[in-house]
C-alpha positions in Angstrom: -26.6 -21.2 5.2 -27.2 -18.0 7.2 -28.9 -18.0 10.6 -30.1 -15.0 12.5 -31.9 -14.4 15.8 -32.9 -10.8 16.5 -35.8 -8.4 16.4 -34.2 -5.2 15.2 -30.8 -4.4 13.8 -29.1 -1.2 12.7 -26.9 0.4 9.9 -23.7 2.0 8.6 -20.4 1.5 6.8 -16.9 2.8 6.1 -14.5 1.5 3.5 -11.3 -0.1 2.6 -9.8 -2.4 0.1 -6.1 -2.7 -0.7 -3.5 -1.8 -3.2 -2.3 -4.7 -5.2 1.5 -5.0 -5.0 2.3 -8.7 -5.5 5.8 -9.7 -4.7 7.7 -12.1 -6.9 7.8 -15.4 -4.8 11.4 -16.0 -5.8 12.5 -12.7 -4.1 10.6 -13.0 -0.9 12.7 -13.7 2.2 12.2 -16.6 4.4 10.8 -15.6 7.8 12.5 -17.3 10.8 10.7 -18.7 13.8 12.6 -16.2 16.0 11.2 -13.3 14.0 7.7 -14.5 14.5 8.2 -15.0 18.2 9.4 -11.4 18.5 6.5 -10.0 16.5 4.8 -7.1 18.3 1.0 -6.7 17.9 0.5 -5.0 14.6 -2.9 -4.5 12.9 -2.7 -3.0 9.4 -6.3 -2.1 8.9 -5.9 1.6 9.2 -2.8 1.6 7.0 -4.8 -0.2 4.3 -7.6 2.3 4.7 -5.2 5.2 4.2 -3.7 3.6 1.1 -7.1 3.1 -0.4 -8.1 6.7 0.3 -4.9 7.9 -1.4 -5.7 5.7 -4.4 -9.4 6.7 -4.6 -10.1 10.2 -3.1 -13.9 9.6 -3.5 -13.7 7.2 -0.5 -13.4 10.1 1.9 -16.9 11.4 1.0 -18.3 7.8 1.3 -16.8 7.4 4.7 -18.2 10.7 5.9 -21.6 9.6 4.7 -21.3 6.4 6.6 -20.2 8.1 9.8 -23.1 10.6 9.5 -25.5 7.7 9.1 -24.1 5.9 12.1 -24.2 9.0 14.3 -27.8 9.7 13.3 -28.9 6.2 14.0 -27.3 6.1 17.5 -29.0 9.4 18.3 -32.3 8.0 17.2 -31.8 5.0 19.5 -31.1 7.4 22.4 -34.2 9.4 21.6 -36.4 6.3 21.5 -37.2 7.0 17.8 -36.0 3.5 16.8 -35.4 0.3 18.8 -32.0 -1.2 19.3 -31.6 -4.9 19.2 -33.1 -6.8 22.1 -30.7 -7.8 24.8 -31.4 -11.4 24.1 -31.4 -11.0 20.3 -28.5 -12.5 18.5 -27.0 -12.4 15.0 -25.3 -15.6 13.9 -22.6 -15.0 11.3 -21.4 -17.9 9.2 -17.6 -17.9 8.6 -15.8 -19.1 5.5 -12.2 -19.8 6.2 -9.6 -19.7 3.4 -6.4 -21.5 4.7 -3.6 -20.7 2.3 -0.5 -22.7 3.3 3.0 -23.5 2.1 4.0 -26.1 4.7 1.8 -28.7 6.4 2.2 -26.9 9.8 0.5 -23.9 8.3 -2.5 -25.9 7.2 -4.4 -25.4 10.4 -6.6 -28.2 11.6 -10.4 -27.9 11.9 -10.0 -28.1 15.7 -7.8 -25.0 15.7 -10.2 -23.1 13.4 -13.0 -24.1 15.8 -11.0 -22.9 18.7 -10.8 -19.5 17.1 -14.6 -19.5 16.6 -15.0 -20.3 20.3 -12.7 -17.4 21.3 -14.8 -15.0 19.1 -18.0 -16.2 20.7 -16.6 -15.6 24.1 -15.5 -12.1 23.3 -18.7 -11.0 21.6 -20.9 -12.6 24.3 -19.4 -11.3 27.5 -17.7 -14.6 28.3 -14.0 -13.7 28.1 -12.2 -15.6 30.9 -10.2 -12.5 31.9 -13.2 -10.2 32.7 -12.6 -10.6 36.4 -9.8 -8.0 36.1 -12.3 -5.4 35.0 -11.8 -2.0 36.7 -14.9 -0.8 38.4 -14.6 2.5 36.4 -15.4 0.6 33.2 -17.8 -2.1 34.4 -20.8 0.1 33.7 -20.1 0.4 30.0 -19.1 -3.2 29.2 -21.3 -4.6 26.5 -22.6 -7.9 25.4 -22.5 -7.6 21.6 -24.7 -10.7 21.1 -23.1 -12.0 18.0 -22.4 -15.7 17.5 -20.0 -17.1 14.8 -20.2 -20.5 13.2 -18.1 -22.3 10.6 -19.8 -22.4 7.2 -16.9 -23.8 5.2 -13.1 -24.3 5.1 -11.3 -23.8 1.8 -7.7 -25.0 1.7 -5.2 -23.8 -0.9 -1.7 -25.1 -1.1 0.8 -22.5 -2.5 4.2 -24.0 -2.4 5.9 -20.9 -3.9 4.6 -18.2 -1.6 7.0 -17.7 1.3 5.1 -14.6 2.7 2.3 -12.2 1.8 1.9 -8.4 1.7 -1.2 -6.7 3.0 -2.3 -6.0 -0.6 -5.3 -8.4 -0.8 -3.5 -10.8 -3.1 -4.4 -13.7 -0.9 -8.0 -12.9 -1.7 -7.6 -13.8 -5.4 -7.3 -17.2 -6.9 -5.4 -15.6 -9.8 -2.6 -14.6 -7.5 -2.3 -17.9 -5.7 -4.9 -17.1 -3.0 -8.7 -17.9 -2.8 -11.6 -15.8 -4.1 -14.2 -14.4 -1.7 -17.3 -16.5 -1.1 -20.7 -14.7 -0.9 -19.6 -11.8 1.3 -23.1 -10.4 1.8 -23.9 -13.5 3.8 -20.6 -14.8 5.1 -17.6 -13.4 7.0 -14.6 -14.5 4.9 -11.4 -15.0 6.9 -8.1 -15.7 5.0 -5.3 -17.3 6.9 -1.8 -17.1 5.5 1.7 -18.2 6.5 3.3 -14.8 7.4 3.0 -11.1 6.6 6.3 -9.3 7.1 6.1 -5.8 5.8 8.3 -2.6 6.1 10.3 -4.2 8.9 7.2 -5.2 10.9 5.3 -8.4 11.4 1.6 -8.0 10.6 -0.7 -10.2 12.7 -3.8 -9.3 10.7 -5.8 -6.7 9.0 -9.5 -6.2 8.0 -11.6 -4.4 5.5 -14.0 -1.9 7.0 -17.7 -1.8 5.9 -18.0 0.0 2.6 -15.1 -1.5 0.6 -15.3 -3.7 -2.4 -17.2 -6.9 -1.9 -14.5 -8.8 -3.8 -12.0 -8.2 -1.0 -14.4 -8.0 2.0 -13.2 -9.8 5.1 -10.3 -10.4 7.5 -6.8 -11.6 7.0 -4.8 -13.4 9.8 -1.3 -14.8 10.0 -1.5 -18.5 11.0 0.6 -18.1 14.1 -2.1 -15.8 15.6 -5.1 -18.1 15.2 -6.5 -20.3 18.0 -8.0 -20.6 21.4 -6.0 -18.0 23.2 -5.6 -15.5 20.4 -7.5 -12.2 20.2 -6.2 -10.9 16.8 -9.3 -12.2 15.1 -11.5 -10.4 17.7 -9.7 -7.1 17.0 -9.9 -7.5 13.2 -13.6 -8.5 13.2 -14.2 -5.4 15.3 -12.7 -3.4 12.4 -14.9 -5.4 9.9 -17.9 -4.3 12.0 -16.8 -0.6 11.8 -14.8 -0.1 15.0 -11.6 2.0 15.0 -8.6 1.7 17.3 -9.2 2.8 20.8 -6.7 5.7 20.5 -8.4 7.0 17.3 -5.1 6.4 15.4 -3.8 9.7 16.7 -3.0 11.4 20.0 -5.2 13.0 22.7 -8.3 14.3 21.0 -8.3 11.9 18.1 -11.6 10.1 17.8 -12.7 6.5 17.5 -16.2 7.8 17.1 -17.3 6.2 20.4 -18.3 8.4 23.4 -17.6 5.8 26.2 -14.0 5.0 25.3 -11.6 7.4 27.0 -9.1 9.4 24.9 -5.6 7.9 24.7 -2.3 9.3 23.5 -1.5 6.1 21.6 -1.7 2.4 21.6 -0.9 0.2 24.6 1.7 -2.6 24.7 2.2 -5.5 27.0 -0.1 -5.9 29.9 -0.5 -2.4 31.5 -1.3 -2.0 35.2 -4.5 0.0 35.8 -4.7 2.9 35.8 -2.6 4.3 32.9 -3.4 8.0 32.9 -3.3 9.8 29.6 -5.3 12.7 28.2 -6.7 13.4 31.7 -8.3 10.0 32.2 -7.5 6.4 32.7 -6.9 4.5 29.4 -9.2 1.5 28.5 -6.1 -0.6 27.8 -8.2 -3.8 28.2 -10.4 -2.9 25.2 -10.3 -5.4 22.3 -9.5 -2.5 20.0 -6.2 -1.6 21.8 -2.8 -3.4 21.3 -2.4 -4.8 24.8 -1.4 -8.5 25.1 -4.1 -11.0 24.2 -4.5 -12.1 27.8 -5.1 -8.5 29.0 -7.9 -7.5 26.6 -11.4 -8.6 27.3 -14.1 -6.0 26.6 -16.2 -4.0 24.2 -18.2 -1.0 25.3 -21.9 -0.1 24.8 -20.8 2.6 22.4 -18.8 0.2 20.3 -21.7 -2.2 20.3 -23.9 0.6 18.9 -21.5 1.1 16.0 -21.4 -2.6 15.3 -25.2 -2.9 15.6 -25.5 -0.1 13.1 -24.0 -2.0 10.2 -26.9 -4.5 10.4 -29.7 -2.0 10.2 -32.1 -2.0 7.2 -30.0 -0.2 4.5 -26.8 -0.8 6.4 -23.7 -2.3 4.7 -24.2 -5.7 6.3 -28.0 -5.6 6.5 -28.3 -8.8 4.5 -26.8 -10.7 7.4 -29.7 -9.7 9.5 -32.5 -10.6 7.0 
């Protein structure tokens, strides 16, 4: 059941899916606890996007159309030609969890899943507990996104053969030992798997941007990075709502299509001490779309909010969630 509380929403999209490259379970390596503990923050959403563009060159034109639509909408809001959502208006997004586990410890309890929802609601409603560290320079662009998340359903799938998963969307298919998407035009689907080692890295999560196939629409998280003090879900839901990495996945001058996020020369790591100067300005290392430690990220900007709002506009990719 979908609930929504707002007066006016917005529109846009982008796209992604994933190449299917299922590993043979018998050849997948076991992943040790020490390997997980050493995992650096690694989002794979942009890598998946690039793989899909290589697989289907037509995606490039679709993405350009989505970006043009988003930019035109934001300009119309600035010109007063259309109304943005009211400050007190909220969208409530129902979440369907798909918990795919091999061991009992990976079969996350309902309380842990609710803890993750609580963390999302903090982050998208200006309630993150670490906001007191906000530099004065960025306080004026901090945004309340006004989105609430609620658990709609939890689907549990035991897969005793699958030691690990690749970022190839196989966990989104019952036919490959995962779980099929549920009503993606109305629900945010979140798949939780045991581990995702890939190309020598440990993937914490990845998301499909607006515009991709409905059959694979949603977010994937490794189970160790789900819970009350985890922000991987916030980062990936940001991608699901059409946000790019804060450094634009390039160096100085690369764009995340947001005017009020300063240029950065690359992603941040650890808990940087403000200010970190790159590209002639202080980095917004505390933005949810950077790679700083979970305890050191705590904000979205008004420009990022505008992009997220845009996907809910009449004609937008996720407009049915705002009906």
